[in-house]
C-alpha positions as CSV (number, residue, x, y, z in Angstrom):
1,M,41.4,-6.3,-56.8
2,S,39.2,-7.8,-59.4
3,K,39.6,-11.2,-57.8
4,T,38.2,-10.1,-54.4
5,W,35.3,-8.0,-55.8
6,P,32.9,-11.0,-56.2
7,G,33.6,-12.0,-52.6
8,V,32.7,-8.5,-51.4
9,I,29.4,-8.6,-53.3
10,V,28.6,-12.1,-51.9
11,F,29.3,-10.9,-48.3
12,T,27.2,-7.8,-48.7
13,V,24.3,-9.7,-50.1
14,V,24.5,-12.2,-47.2
15,L,24.7,-9.4,-44.7
16,L,21.7,-7.5,-46.1
17,G,19.7,-10.7,-46.2
18,A,20.4,-11.5,-42.6
19,L,19.4,-7.9,-41.5
20,A,16.2,-8.2,-43.5
21,V,14.9,-11.1,-41.5
22,L,15.7,-9.6,-38.1
23,P,12.6,-8.2,-36.3
24,L,12.6,-4.5,-36.0
25,P,10.2,-2.7,-33.5
26,A,7.7,-0.4,-35.2
27,G,9.0,3.2,-35.5
28,G,12.5,2.1,-34.4
29,Q,11.2,1.8,-30.8
30,Q,12.5,-1.1,-28.7
31,T,9.8,-3.5,-27.4
32,L,9.5,-5.2,-24.0
33,Y,7.9,-8.7,-23.9
34,K,6.1,-10.1,-20.9
35,W,4.9,-13.7,-20.3
36,V,4.0,-16.0,-17.5
37,D,5.5,-19.6,-17.3
38,D,3.7,-22.7,-16.0
39,K,4.7,-22.0,-12.4
40,G,3.1,-18.6,-12.5
41,T,6.4,-16.7,-12.6
42,V,6.3,-13.4,-14.6
43,H,9.2,-12.9,-17.1
44,F,10.3,-9.9,-19.1
45,S,12.7,-9.6,-22.0
46,D,13.5,-7.2,-24.8
47,N,14.5,-10.2,-27.0
48,Y,11.6,-12.0,-28.6
49,Y,13.7,-15.1,-29.4
50,A,14.6,-15.4,-25.7
51,I,11.0,-16.3,-25.0
52,P,10.5,-20.1,-24.9
53,P,8.4,-21.1,-28.0
54,Q,5.6,-22.6,-25.9
55,Y,4.9,-19.1,-24.3
56,R,5.1,-17.0,-27.5
57,S,1.4,-17.2,-28.2
58,Q,0.5,-15.5,-24.8
59,V,3.2,-12.8,-24.8
60,E,2.3,-9.2,-24.2
61,Q,4.2,-6.4,-26.0
62,R,4.8,-2.9,-24.8
63,P,7.2,-0.2,-26.0
64,L,10.2,-0.1,-23.7
65,G,9.8,2.6,-21.1
66,A,6.0,2.9,-21.5
67,P,4.1,3.2,-18.2
68,E,2.5,0.1,-16.7
69,G,-1.0,1.4,-17.4
70,S,-0.4,1.7,-21.2
71,A,-2.2,-1.0,-23.2
72,P,0.1,-3.9,-24.1
73,A,-0.5,-5.8,-27.3
74,K,-1.2,-9.5,-26.7
75,G,0.8,-11.6,-29.1
76,A,-1.3,-13.6,-31.5
77,E,-0.4,-17.3,-31.9
78,G,2.7,-17.6,-34.1
79,T,2.9,-13.9,-34.6
80,K,6.5,-12.6,-34.3
81,P,7.5,-9.0,-33.9
82,S,8.6,-8.8,-37.5
83,E,5.1,-9.8,-38.7
84,A,3.4,-6.6,-37.3
85,G,2.2,-4.2,-39.9
86,P,3.4,-0.6,-40.3
87,A,3.5,1.7,-37.3
88,G,3.0,-1.2,-34.9
89,K,-0.3,-2.3,-36.4
90,E,-0.8,-6.1,-36.7
91,A,-1.0,-7.7,-40.1
92,P,-4.5,-8.4,-41.5
93,G,-6.1,-11.5,-39.9
94,A,-4.1,-11.2,-36.7
95,K,-5.9,-10.9,-33.4
96,E,-6.9,-7.4,-32.4
97,A,-5.2,-6.0,-29.3
98,P,-7.5,-5.0,-26.5
99,E,-8.4,-1.3,-26.6
100,K,-7.1,-0.6,-23.1
101,E,-5.8,-2.7,-20.2
102,A,-6.6,-1.5,-16.7
103,T,-3.7,0.2,-14.9
104,T,-2.3,-2.1,-12.3
105,Y,-0.2,-1.5,-9.2
106,G,1.6,-4.5,-7.8
107,G,-0.6,-6.8,-10.0
108,Q,-3.9,-5.3,-8.7
109,T,-6.2,-2.9,-10.6
110,E,-7.4,0.4,-9.3
111,E,-10.8,-1.2,-8.5
112,Q,-9.2,-4.0,-6.5
113,W,-7.1,-1.5,-4.5
114,K,-10.2,0.7,-3.9
115,K,-12.2,-2.3,-2.7
116,A,-9.3,-3.4,-0.3
117,F,-9.2,0.1,1.2
118,S,-13.0,0.4,1.4
119,D,-13.6,-3.1,3.0
120,L,-10.9,-2.4,5.6
121,S,-12.2,1.1,6.4
122,K,-15.8,-0.3,6.9
123,K,-14.6,-2.9,9.3
124,V,-12.7,-0.3,11.3
125,Q,-15.6,2.1,11.4
126,Q,-18.1,-0.6,12.4
127,L,-15.9,-1.8,15.2
128,Q,-15.1,1.7,16.4
129,S,-18.9,2.4,16.6
130,E,-19.5,-0.8,18.6
131,V,-16.7,0.0,21.0
132,T,-17.9,3.6,21.5
133,Q,-21.5,2.4,22.2
134,K,-20.3,-0.1,24.8
135,K,-18.0,2.4,26.5
136,T,-20.9,4.8,26.7
137,Y,-23.1,2.2,28.3
138,L,-20.4,1.3,30.8
139,Q,-19.8,4.9,31.7
140,A,-23.5,5.6,32.2
141,F,-24.0,2.4,34.2
142,E,-21.0,3.3,36.5
143,R,-22.1,6.9,36.9
144,G,-25.7,5.8,37.8
145,R,-24.3,3.2,40.3
146,R,-22.3,6.0,42.0
147,M,-25.4,8.1,42.3
148,G,-27.3,5.2,43.9
149,S,-29.3,4.1,40.9
150,S,-30.6,0.5,40.9
151,Y,-30.4,-1.7,37.8
152,S,-32.3,-4.8,36.6
153,K,-30.7,-8.2,36.3
154,V,-30.7,-7.8,32.5
155,E,-28.9,-4.4,32.7
156,I,-26.3,-5.9,35.1
157,E,-25.7,-8.8,32.8
158,Q,-25.4,-6.5,29.9
159,Y,-22.8,-4.5,31.8
160,D,-20.8,-7.6,32.7
161,Q,-20.9,-8.8,29.1
162,Y,-19.7,-5.5,27.7
163,K,-17.0,-5.3,30.3
164,K,-15.6,-8.7,29.0
165,E,-16.0,-8.0,25.3
166,I,-14.6,-4.5,25.2
167,A,-10.9,-5.4,25.8
168,G,-10.9,-8.0,23.0
169,E,-12.6,-5.6,20.6
170,E,-10.2,-2.8,21.4
171,A,-7.3,-5.2,20.6
172,R,-9.0,-6.2,17.3
173,L,-9.5,-2.5,16.5
174,K,-5.7,-1.9,16.9
175,E,-5.0,-4.8,14.7
176,L,-7.3,-3.5,11.9
177,Q,-5.8,0.0,12.2
178,S,-2.3,-1.6,11.8
179,Q,-3.5,-3.4,8.7
180,Q,-4.8,0.0,7.3
181,E,-1.4,1.5,7.9
182,E,0.4,-1.4,6.3
183,L,-1.9,-1.3,3.3
184,N,-1.4,2.4,2.9
185,R,2.4,2.0,3.1
186,K,2.3,-0.7,0.4
187,A,0.0,1.3,-1.8
188,T,2.2,4.4,-1.5
189,Y,5.3,2.4,-2.4
190,L,3.6,1.0,-5.5
191,G,2.3,4.4,-6.6
192,V,-1.4,3.9,-6.0
193,P,-3.1,7.3,-6.5
194,R,-4.1,9.2,-3.3
195,R,-7.8,9.3,-4.5
196,I,-7.9,5.5,-4.3
197,R,-6.3,5.4,-0.9
198,G,-9.1,7.8,0.3
199,Q,-6.7,10.6,1.1
């Protein structure tokens, strides 16, 4: 018994020493790490040491299970998880994390989604207005012709031009409306708020 006791002490000391150097998330909460490689591929891992060394300076940290909109901490160069201060605060001298990162959906911010919906909506409304005006002109022209009205050469040329243009514009309008539907489906899938989708 007395012969094995020193061996137990040595084993215990080695084990405690190994545990002391392992990085522990602040507050006992597991952390998710995100980085982008040279090819632009986004990677995620809950193991800091699985991150290739050349990307550790640009890693973003977020408590596992936190929503995408929560502010991630951008890893300072050479800063490992174990070097963070108490309660997740970085050690003195480390780069400060941004106060808040914009919420993203599918890699796009709320403002980018809002602009995409707004731009497409303006195109649809403008084209709808043009088509309506041309249809009104055609209807008035044809009604006047049936009633025996005479038209100038310019008015007849305008009628012929609108007649040619309107079919293509209606096809373009359907295409834009399909794009609107597709954008809305994508936004709904990614959880973009209804207020941004204009609903």
